[in-house]
N, C-alpha and C positions, 0 to 999 in steps of 0.2 A: 403518575409517573409513567413514561413512555418508555418501554424497555426496548433496547435494540440488539439484535442479534446478527453477527456477520460471520461469513464462512468463505474459504477461498473455493472457488469452483474449478476445478482441474480441467475440465471439458472445455470451458469458455476463456481460460486464463483471466479471470475476472474475480471481485470480491462481490458477494450477493449480501446485500444488508435488508434485514427486515425488521420492521418495528411492530410493536404490540398493536397498533392502530391499524395494520394491515397494509402499510406501505411496503414496496419492494423498490430497491434501488441496486443496479448492477454498474460496477466501476469497471471498466476494461483495463486491464492492467498495461496493455500494450500501448494503448492511448495515452495512459496516464504517465508513463514512464518516456513517451515520445519526447525527444528534444532534451532529455536529462543527459548531463555531462557526467558519465559513469567509467568507473574501472571494472576489471573482472570481479575483484572483491567487493565492491559496492554493488553490483549486479547481484551477486550471490547473496548480499545482505538483505537487498531489496526483495529477493525472491523468499528468502526466509522469513521476512517481516509480513509479506502477504500471507503466507502459509500458517505462521505460527501467531501473529497479531493482527489479524486482518482488520479489526476497527482502528488499530493505530496508523495502519497504511491509509486506509480511508480518511482519517482526520488530517494526515498530513497532505494527503492530496487536495481536499477540499479547502484547505487552510492556504495552500499555494507555498507549503513549506518543504515539499519534497527534494528538491535540489539543495537546500540547506542541510537536510538530514543527509544526504547522500555525501555532499562535501563534509560534514562531519565524520562520517564513516570512513571516507578516504584519509583523513587527516589522522586517524587513529593506526591506520597501517603504516604511517612513517617512523613509529616509535619500533 
């Protein structure tokens, strides 16, 4: 089993992903969020996601579902 650990890196505004096999991947949050259509609320939610659930943030980015997640967050604010 290949264990994965991820943490938010405040100094680089990135998610650092480490694997048991010794691989390291850095996701730059500025580049990951470039081009997303966000509101102030969804930007705050993205920041919280990166800090509190970095693996989920990376999964959304790598699968290309980040805009869909942002849109869902924004639709929750309408209620």
